[in-house]
C-alpha positions in Angstrom: 0.1 0.0 0.0 1.3 3.5 -1.0 0.7 5.7 2.0 0.2 9.6 1.3 3.0 11.1 3.7 2.8 14.6 2.3 1.2 16.3 5.5 3.6 14.2 7.8 6.8 15.4 5.8 5.7 18.9 5.0 3.0 19.9 7.7 1.2 23.0 7.6 0.3 23.2 11.3 1.6 21.2 14.3 0.5 20.2 17.7 2.4 18.8 20.8 0.4 16.7 23.1 2.4 16.8 26.4 4.2 20.2 25.8 5.5 21.5 29.1 6.5 25.1 30.3 8.8 23.6 32.6 12.6 24.3 31.4 14.4 20.9 31.4 11.7 18.6 30.7 11.7 16.9 27.4 8.2 18.2 26.6 9.6 21.8 27.1 12.8 21.1 24.8 10.5 19.6 22.1 8.1 22.5 22.3 10.8 25.0 22.2 12.2 23.8 18.9 8.5 23.1 17.3 7.8 26.7 18.4 10.2 28.2 15.9 7.8 26.6 13.0 6.6 29.6 11.1 2.8 27.9 10.8 0.4 27.6 13.4 1.7 25.7 16.5 -0.5 24.5 19.6 0.3 22.8 22.9 -1.9 20.4 24.3 -1.6 20.4 28.2 -4.5 21.2 30.4 -2.1 22.9 33.0 -1.5 25.7 30.7 -3.3 28.4 28.7 -0.1 29.1 26.7 3.6 28.2 26.4 6.3 30.2 24.8 3.6 32.5 23.4 1.8 29.7 21.6 -1.7 28.8 22.5 -2.3 25.9 24.6 -5.4 23.8 24.9 -6.6 21.3 27.6 -7.3 18.4 25.3 -6.9 17.2 21.5 -10.7 17.8 21.1 -10.2 21.5 22.1 -7.8 22.2 19.1 -9.2 24.9 16.8 -8.1 22.8 13.6 -7.3 19.3 12.7 -3.4 19.8 12.5 -1.4 18.4 10.0 1.0 16.9 12.5 0.7 15.9 16.1 3.7 15.1 18.4 3.1 13.0 21.4 5.2 13.2 24.5 3.2 11.8 27.5 3.7 8.7 29.5 3.1 5.3 27.8 -0.1 4.7 29.4 -1.6 7.7 28.0 -0.2 7.7 24.5 -3.1 5.4 23.4 -5.7 7.8 24.5 -4.1 10.7 23.0 -3.8 8.9 19.5 -7.5 7.6 19.8 -8.3 11.3 20.4 -6.3 12.5 17.4 -8.0 10.0 15.1 -11.5 11.2 16.3 -10.4 14.8 15.8 -9.5 14.0 12.1 -5.7 14.3 12.5 -3.9 11.6 10.6 -0.2 12.0 11.1 1.6 11.5 14.4 4.9 11.0 15.8 5.2 9.5 19.2 8.4 10.3 20.9 7.5 8.3 24.2 9.3 5.2 24.9 8.2 2.1 26.9 6.7 0.0 24.4 8.0 -3.0 22.4 11.5 -2.0 23.2 11.1 -2.7 26.8 9.2 -6.1 26.3 6.4 -7.4 28.6 3.4 -4.9 28.7 5.2 -2.7 26.5 4.8 -5.1 23.6 0.8 -5.1 24.2 0.8 -1.4 24.3 2.4 -1.2 21.0 -0.1 -3.9 19.6 -2.9 -1.6 20.6 -1.2 1.5 19.2 -1.1 -0.2 15.8 -5.0 -1.0 16.2 -5.8 2.4 17.0 -3.7 3.7 14.1 -5.4 1.2 11.9 -8.9 2.3 13.1 -8.3 5.8 12.2 -6.1 5.3 9.1 -3.4 7.3 10.7 0.4 7.6 9.8 2.3 7.0 13.1 6.1 7.4 13.4 7.6 5.7 16.3 6.9 4.9 19.1 10.1 5.5 20.9 11.3 7.9 18.0 13.7 11.0 18.2 11.3 13.0 16.1 11.8 14.5 12.7 13.0 17.5 10.8 11.5 19.3 7.8 14.1 21.8 6.9 12.3 23.2 3.9 9.2 24.2 5.8 11.4 25.3 9.0 10.1 22.6 11.3 12.4 21.0 14.0 10.3 18.3 15.8 12.8 16.7 17.9 14.4 17.6 21.0 17.9 18.1 19.7 19.9 21.3 20.3 20.8 21.6 16.6 18.3 21.6 13.6 19.1 20.7 10.2 19.9 23.0 7.1 18.0 22.8 3.8 19.7 20.2 1.5 19.2 17.6 -0.8 20.2 14.4 1.4 17.4 12.4 3.1 18.3 10.9 6.2 16.4 8.0 7.8 17.4 6.5 11.2 16.5 3.8 13.5 18.7 5.2 16.1 17.6 8.3 17.9 21.0 8.7 19.3 22.6 8.7 16.1 20.0 11.5 14.7 21.2 13.7 17.6 24.8 13.4 16.9 24.3 13.6 13.1 22.4 17.0 13.5 25.3 18.1 15.8 28.0 17.1 13.3 26.6 18.3 10.2 25.5 21.6 11.3 29.1 23.2 11.0 29.8 21.5 8.0 26.7 22.8 6.5 25.7 19.5 5.2 22.0 19.8 4.1 19.2 17.7 4.2 15.7 17.3 2.6 14.3 15.3 5.1 15.5 13.9 8.6 13.5 11.2 10.1 13.7 8.9 13.3 11.9 5.8 12.7 11.6 4.6 16.4 10.2 1.2 16.8 8.5 1.2 13.3 5.2 0.0 14.9 3.3 1.5 11.7 5.6 3.2 9.4 8.9 1.6 8.6 11.9 2.3 6.4 10.2 1.2 3.2 7.1 3.6 3.4 9.8 6.5 4.1 12.0 5.2 1.2 9.1 5.7 -1.2 8.1 9.0 -0.1 11.2 10.9 0.1 12.3 9.6 -3.2 9.4 11.1 -4.7 10.5 14.7 -3.5 12.5 16.3 -6.3 14.7 18.0 -3.7 16.1 14.5 -2.6 19.2 13.6 -4.7 20.3 10.8 -2.4 18.8 8.9 0.6 21.1 7.8 3.6 20.0 5.3 6.2 21.0 3.6 9.4 18.9 0.6 9.8 19.2 -2.3 12.6 16.6 -4.3 10.5 14.0 -4.4 7.8 10.2 -5.1 8.7 9.1 -6.3 5.3 12.0 -7.8 3.4 10.1 -8.6 0.2 8.4 -5.4 0.2 11.7 -3.5 0.8 13.2 -5.3 -2.2 10.4 -4.3 -4.4 10.3 -0.5 -3.3 14.1 0.0 -3.1 14.6 -1.5 -6.6 12.4 0.9 -8.1 13.9 3.6 -6.1 17.3 3.1 -6.9 16.8 3.4 -10.6 16.1 7.2 -9.9 17.7 8.1 -6.6 20.7 6.5 -5.0 20.3 4.8 -1.6 23.1 4.2 0.9 22.7 2.1 4.1 24.6 1.6 7.2 23.1 -1.6 8.5 24.3 -2.4 11.9 23.6 -5.6 14.0 25.8 -7.7 11.7 25.6 -11.1 13.6 25.6 -14.7 12.3 24.9 -16.2 15.8 21.3 -17.4 14.5 22.8 -18.9 11.6 25.2 -21.0 13.4 22.4 -23.3 14.8 21.2 -24.5 11.5 22.1 -27.8 10.5 23.2 -27.5 6.8 26.4 -25.8 5.3 23.9 -23.0 3.7 22.0 -22.3 6.9 25.5 -22.4 8.9 27.0 -19.8 6.4 24.0 -17.7 5.6 23.9 -15.3 8.6 21.8 -12.3 8.7 24.6 -10.2 7.1 25.1 -12.1 4.1 21.3 -12.0 3.6 21.3 -8.3 3.9 24.5 -8.1 1.3 22.3 -10.4 -1.2 19.2 -8.2 -0.6 21.0 -4.8 -1.1 22.7 -6.1 -4.1 19.3 -7.5 -5.5 17.7 -3.8 -5.2 20.7 -1.5 -5.8 21.3 -0.3 -2.4 24.9 0.8 -1.7 26.2 -0.3 1.7 28.4 1.6 4.1 30.4 0.3 6.9 30.7 3.2 9.2 28.8 6.5 9.9 31.8 8.4 8.1 31.4 6.2 4.9 27.7 6.7 4.9 27.9 10.5 4.9 31.0 10.4 2.4 29.1 8.3 0.1 25.9 10.5 0.6 27.7 13.7 0.1 29.5 12.8 -3.1 26.1 11.3 -4.6 24.1 14.4 -3.6 26.7 16.9 -5.3 28.4 15.3 -8.2 27.3 14.3 -11.5 27.6 10.6 -12.6 30.8 9.8 -14.6 30.5 8.1 -18.0 33.2 5.7 -17.3 35.8 4.8 -14.6 39.0 6.6 -16.0 40.5 8.8 -13.1 42.5 12.0 -13.2 44.7 12.8 -10.5 46.3 16.2 -9.9 48.6 16.7 -6.9 51.4 18.9 -5.5 53.2 16.1 -4.0 54.1 12.6 -4.9 53.3 10.6 -1.9 49.4 11.4 -2.0 49.4 10.9 -5.7 50.6 7.4 -5.2 48.2 6.7 -2.5 45.3 7.9 -4.4 46.4 5.5 -7.4 46.7 2.6 -4.9 43.1 3.6 -3.8 42.0 3.6 -7.4 43.1 0.1 -8.1 41.3 -1.2 -5.0 38.2 0.5 -6.1 38.4 -1.0 -9.6 38.9 2.4 -11.3 41.4 2.9 -14.2 44.0 5.6 -14.2 43.1 7.5 -17.4 45.7 7.7 -20.0 45.9 11.3 -20.9 46.0 12.3 -24.7 49.0 13.3 -26.2 48.0 16.9 -26.5 47.3 17.1 -22.8 50.8 15.7 -22.0 52.2 18.3 -24.4 50.5 21.1 -23.1 51.3 20.1 -19.6 54.9 19.9 -20.5 54.8 23.3 -22.0 53.5 25.2 -18.9 55.5 23.1 -16.2 59.1 22.7 -15.5 60.7 19.2 -16.3 60.8 18.2 -12.6 57.1 18.0 -12.8 55.3 14.8 -13.9 53.2 15.4 -16.8 51.5 11.8 -16.8 48.7 10.4 -14.6 49.2 11.0 -11.7 50.1 14.7 -12.5 52.5 15.9 -10.0 53.1 19.9 -10.3 55.6 20.0 -7.5 55.5 21.2 -4.0 55.8 24.9 -4.9 52.6 25.0 -7.0 50.8 28.1 -7.1 47.2 28.6 -7.5 47.9 29.6 -11.1 49.7 26.4 -11.8 46.8 24.3 -10.4 44.4 26.2 -12.3 46.4 25.2 -15.5 46.8 21.6 -14.5 43.1 21.0 -13.4 41.6 22.6 -16.6 43.6 20.4 -18.8 43.3 17.1 -16.9 39.5 17.5 -16.2 39.0 18.7 -19.8 40.8 15.7 -21.4 38.4 13.5 -23.3 39.9 10.4 -21.6 39.2 11.5 -18.2 35.8 10.6 -16.6 36.4 12.1 -13.2 39.2 13.8 -11.3 40.6 14.2 -8.0 43.0 17.0 -6.7 45.3 16.5 -3.9 47.1 19.1 -1.9 49.6 19.5 0.9 49.8 22.9 2.5 52.6 25.2 1.1 53.1 29.1 1.9 52.7 29.9 -1.7 49.3 28.1 -2.4 45.9 29.9 -1.4 43.4 27.2 -0.5 40.5 29.5 -1.1 41.6 30.2 -4.7 42.1 26.5 -5.2 38.4 25.8 -4.2 37.1 28.4 -6.7 39.3 26.7 -9.4 37.9 23.3 -8.6 34.3 24.5 -8.7 34.9 26.1 -11.9 36.0 23.2 -13.4 33.5 21.0 -12.2 30.6 23.3 -13.6 32.5 23.8 -17.0 33.2 20.1 -17.8 30.4 18.5 -16.0 32.7 15.6 -14.8 32.7 14.6 -10.9 35.6 16.6 -9.3 36.7 15.8 -5.4 39.2 17.1 -3.4 41.8 16.0 -0.6 43.1 19.1 1.2 45.8 17.2 3.5 45.7 20.0 5.9 44.4 21.1 9.4 43.1 24.6 10.2 44.7 25.8 7.0 42.3 23.6 4.9 39.0 24.2 7.0 38.2 27.5 5.2 38.9 25.9 1.8 36.9 22.7 2.8 34.0 24.8 3.6 34.2 26.9 0.4 34.4 23.7 -1.5 31.2 22.0 0.0 29.6 25.3 -0.3 30.4 25.0 -4.2 29.2 21.4 -4.2 32.8 19.6 -4.2 33.3 17.1 -1.6 36.6 17.4 0.2 38.6 14.9 2.2 41.7 14.7 4.3 42.8 11.3 3.0 43.4 10.8 -0.7 42.0 7.3 -0.5 38.9 8.6 0.9 38.4 11.0 -2.0 39.2 8.0 -4.5 36.5 6.0 -2.8 34.0 8.6 -3.0 34.4 8.8 -6.8 34.2 4.6 -6.8 30.7 5.2 -5.1 29.6 7.2 -8.3 30.8 4.5 -10.6 29.1 1.7 -8.7 26.0 3.7 -8.5 26.0 4.5 -12.3 26.2 0.7 -12.8 23.1 0.4 -10.8 21.3 2.7 -12.7 22.0 1.3 -16.0 21.6 -2.3 -14.9 19.5 -4.5 -16.9 15.8 -4.9 -16.2 15.5 -8.6 -17.0 13.2 -10.7 -15.2 13.4 -14.5 -14.1 12.5 -16.8 -17.0 9.5 -19.1 -17.0 11.1 -22.6 -16.8 9.7 -26.0 -17.6 9.6 -27.8 -14.5 7.7 -30.7 -12.8 6.2 -28.8 -10.0 3.4 -31.3 -9.2 6.3 -34.2 -8.6 8.1 -31.8 -6.2 4.9 -31.0 -4.5 4.3 -35.0 -4.0 7.7 -35.6 -2.9 7.5 -32.7 -0.3 4.2 -33.8 1.0 5.2 -37.6 1.3 8.6 -37.0 2.6 10.0 -36.3 6.1 11.1 -32.9 7.5 14.6 -34.0 6.5 15.4 -35.2 3.1 18.5 -36.8 1.7 20.1 -38.3 -1.5 17.1 -40.5 -1.9 15.2 -37.3 -3.2 17.5 -36.5 -5.7 14.4 -36.8 -8.1 13.4 -33.7 -6.4 16.3 -31.6 -8.4 15.5 -33.8 -11.6 11.8 -32.6 -11.6 13.3 -29.0 -12.1 15.7 -29.9 -14.9 18.9 -30.4 -12.8 21.0 -33.3 -14.1 21.3 -35.9 -11.3 23.5 -39.0 -10.8 21.9 -42.5 -11.5 20.8 -44.4 -8.6 18.1 -45.7 -6.3 17.2 -46.7 -2.7 17.9 -50.2 -1.7 16.1 -51.7 1.4 17.8 -55.1 1.2 21.1 -56.6 0.2 19.7 -58.0 -2.8 18.0 -54.7 -3.9 21.7 -53.3 -3.6 23.1 -55.9 -5.9 20.5 -55.5 -8.3 20.9 -51.7 -8.8 24.8 -52.2 -8.7 24.7 -54.5 -11.6 22.9 -51.8 -13.8 25.3 -48.9 -12.6 28.6 -49.9 -13.7 31.4 -51.9 -12.4 31.8 -49.8 -9.5 29.3 -47.9 -7.4 28.7 -45.6 -4.4 26.7 -46.7 -1.4 25.5 -44.1 1.0 23.3 -44.8 4.4 19.8 -43.1 4.0 18.1 -42.2 7.4 16.5 -38.9 8.7 18.2 -39.7 11.9 21.6 -39.1 10.1 22.3 -35.6 8.9 26.1 -36.0 7.8 26.4 -39.4 6.5 30.4 -39.0 6.1 30.6 -38.1 9.9 29.5 -41.7 10.9 31.3 -43.7 8.2 28.3 -44.0 5.9 29.4 -43.6 2.5 31.6 -46.0 0.5 33.0 -45.0 -2.8 34.2 -47.3 -5.7 32.6 -50.4 -4.3 32.8 -53.4 -7.0 29.3 -54.2 -7.9 30.0 -57.7 -6.8 30.6 -56.5 -3.4 27.5 -54.3 -3.1 25.5 -57.2 -1.2 28.2 -57.5 1.5 28.8 -53.7 1.7 25.1 -53.2 2.3 25.0 -55.4 5.5 28.1 -53.5 6.8 26.7 -50.2 6.3 23.2 -50.8 7.6 24.5 -51.6 11.0 25.3 -48.0 11.2 21.6 -47.0 11.2 20.2 -46.2 14.7 17.9 -49.0 16.2 15.0 -46.7 16.0 15.3 -46.8 12.5 14.7 -50.4 12.1 11.6 -51.3 9.8 11.0 -47.8 8.5 10.3 -47.3 4.7 12.4 -44.4 4.3 15.5 -46.0 5.4 18.0 -48.1 3.7 21.2 -47.4 1.5 21.3 -45.4 -1.7 23.2 -47.1 -4.4 24.6 -44.7 -7.0 26.9 -44.6 -10.1 30.6 -43.7 -9.5 31.2 -40.5 -11.6 34.7 -39.6 -12.5 36.4 -36.7 -10.4 35.1 -33.1 -11.4 35.2 -29.5 -9.9 32.9 -29.6 -6.8 30.6 -27.0 -6.4 28.0 -26.5 -3.6 24.7 -24.9 -4.5 22.1 -24.4 -1.8 18.8 -22.6 -0.7 18.1 -21.0 2.7 15.1 -19.2 3.8 15.8 -15.9 5.4 13.0 -14.8 8.0 13.5 -11.2 6.7 14.1 -11.5 2.8 12.8 -15.0 2.0 14.6 -17.7 -0.1 18.3 -17.1 -1.1 20.4 -19.1 -3.3 24.0 -19.9 -2.3 26.9 -20.8 -4.4 30.5 -21.7 -3.6 33.3 -24.1 -4.3 32.8 -27.4 -2.6 34.8 -29.4 -0.2 37.2 -27.3 1.9 36.8 -24.2 0.1 33.1 -24.0 1.6 33.8 -25.5 5.1 37.2 -23.6 6.0 37.3 -20.7 3.8 33.4 -19.9 3.6 34.1 -18.9 -0.1 30.4 -18.5 -0.8 28.0 -16.0 -2.4 24.4 -15.4 -2.0 21.4 -13.9 -3.9 17.8 -13.5 -3.6 15.6 -16.0 -5.3 14.3 -16.4 -8.2 17.2 -15.5 -10.4 17.4 -14.2 -14.1 20.0 -15.8 -16.2 22.3 -12.6 -15.7 21.8 -12.8 -11.8 22.6 -16.4 -11.7 25.7 -15.9 -13.9 26.6 -12.8 -11.7 26.4 -14.9 -8.6 28.7 -17.8 -9.8 31.2 -15.1 -10.9 31.0 -13.4 -7.5 32.5 -16.3 -5.7 36.3 -15.5 -5.0 37.5 -19.1 -6.4 35.6 -18.5 -9.6 38.9 -18.6 -11.6 39.3 -22.2 -10.7 36.2 -22.9 -12.7 38.0 -21.6 -15.7 40.8 -24.1 -15.3 43.7 -24.3 -13.1 47.0 -26.4 -12.8 46.1 -28.3 -15.8 42.4 -28.7 -15.0 39.8 -28.2 -18.0 37.2 -25.4 -17.4 33.8 -26.4 -16.5 31.0 -26.0 -18.6 29.6 -22.6 -17.2 26.3 -22.2 -19.3 25.2 -25.5 -17.4 26.4 -24.5 -14.0 24.6 -21.2 -14.3 21.3 -22.6 -15.4 21.5 -25.1 -12.6 21.9 -22.3 -10.1 18.9 -20.4 -11.9 16.6 -23.4 -11.7 17.4 -24.0 -8.0 16.5 -20.6 -7.5 13.1 -21.0 -9.1 12.8 -24.2 -6.7 13.5 -21.8 -3.7 11.0 -19.4 -4.8 8.2 -22.1 -5.7 8.5 -23.9 -2.5 8.3 -22.0 0.9 8.4 -25.4 2.6 11.8 -25.7 1.7 13.8 -24.0 4.6 17.4 -25.1 3.9 18.6 -27.4 0.8 22.2 -28.2 -0.1 23.3 -29.8 -3.5 26.8 -30.8 -2.4 28.5 -31.8 -4.4 27.4 -30.7 -8.0 30.0 -31.9 -9.9 31.1 -29.7 -12.9 32.7 -31.1 -16.0 33.7 -29.3 -19.4 30.5 -30.4 -21.0 28.2 -30.8 -18.1 27.2 -30.7 -14.6 25.8 -33.5 -12.2 24.0 -33.1 -8.9 25.6 -36.0 -6.6 24.1 -35.5 -3.3 21.3 -33.6 -1.7 20.2 -32.5 1.8 17.0 -30.7 2.4 15.2 -29.4 5.6 11.5 -28.7 5.3 8.6 -26.8 7.2 5.3 -28.3 5.9 3.4 -25.8 7.9 5.0 -23.1 5.6 3.3 -24.6 2.5 
């Protein structure tokens, strides 16, 4: 459902329920900030007739108008009555500052449920509870209890942490970092990050959305909305709470490696969200996206008055996947004509420590204007002859004239503060560290790729869905190699074999599968067959009967007589490159597909990659290629390359299986043997939740 948040984000009139005239109380601090709003402001408190010169009424019912926005700062037990009164008065937007709800457990959980019920009854948009408030700089509203407000700008900030909101407001003020919206989510009882993501993206003044999140309420809806938003407006998220503790309890390799953070990585990649690891990085990325045009390529030009910073920038460029631009011969010639022979006139361009503002002007104009340069960074260290303020003007002019991204690294303390301020005012991000400047440009390149990414959708595949439904319905909650047919029904090649429940059956199966076979114990009570010695490889077909008798003794006594136990007799395949492909169902984002190299690569190195299912062919190939060990699939140490199209299609089909059957909580295909001409699934392990059907 698309909510109309216009009056919440740009209110025309505001009331504060619980406003106080007593200095030091939160209700007074909040109302003091709100009272600076240029529109009608009302206090609601039965103890006063006015507060700070603004009218005060006893109850919500006494308000002279149904205000655009109400702020609630009363004790938890009074919040519900206040919201209900607002709803009856026709007020449709509220921010609940009060804490003491779900975050405190116990009765707080019930209070929050009732809050949601009241909001639904009156069709109210409610922020919080336990929210820090919001700032709408364009209309002059500071509806928080912070000592600082926000200056108008083009960054929309959404935060699940009130403390971070307060810190960011204080940090951003002297830097003149401007915001189009500044929103604290609180407990997200009614409105979540997804609704605000859609709303602020529709605002033409918003050029970038930055968010601090500890979790996402509706993962699939977030994927849908964020996927649409990021095609027009960049989104950068700092996701906290990165833990895999819950995943370690899962029984399969896939579940054990999935972890919440891997799920968020996969989800963010799917919908085009850029990820930050620190608060500094969050606003570094936001600032450059908000102020710079997107580059047409990844070719970087560097101008510096010192060799060391240029080298650091070149290293950072390589790490970011940027290319050092090859300057045109005409550019190199012009640089050589203007500067002494001691200067370096190839990229990085070093115009020496004694470079004046005039020398910088010439170098910047030539490098930024070079047709082979897509973006540029200018690095400077302090020198008595250099005027930082003049340099700031030079860079701002170059960016406007050539329409290319330009960032700066002013490696100075007090000497560079004024210049950095001037640069930010002119729309040029400035950093102390050259690597930070280059990483900021890398952000632009990544977002350009997101904007131009293909809009392909998962294919319609020919599968036998009814057969899988039957296998799932009849099977246990744990499935093993005996249900490889489940994969075959979805078009994935599987090794030939069958379940034997007697020595004679094992012998008959072995005779039809070749001279040597593989025998595996089958029991829902045994998760890892190899751990109990339950796998024999290369057994002569003539000995299948004897090996059956040996292995059947490994089964727990409680398995005796069950129809779903026995030995699986399988053809012996030649050695191939082992790959693991899996499914895990994340509680937030739903089904994920995992790919990694098998054996020790997955168990010790955790060299795996995840993506949200279902997958398009392109997404399946990108997932395979994102594994660090991918070069091994191309052939190494004399091994032939695997047949990549077959592997990619198998990954795509497993993604379809994951999307079609919510009953599958976890699934491992391990190994999927890959050859130069085909792939073959050799083993399977799955965990089902039949209640999820």
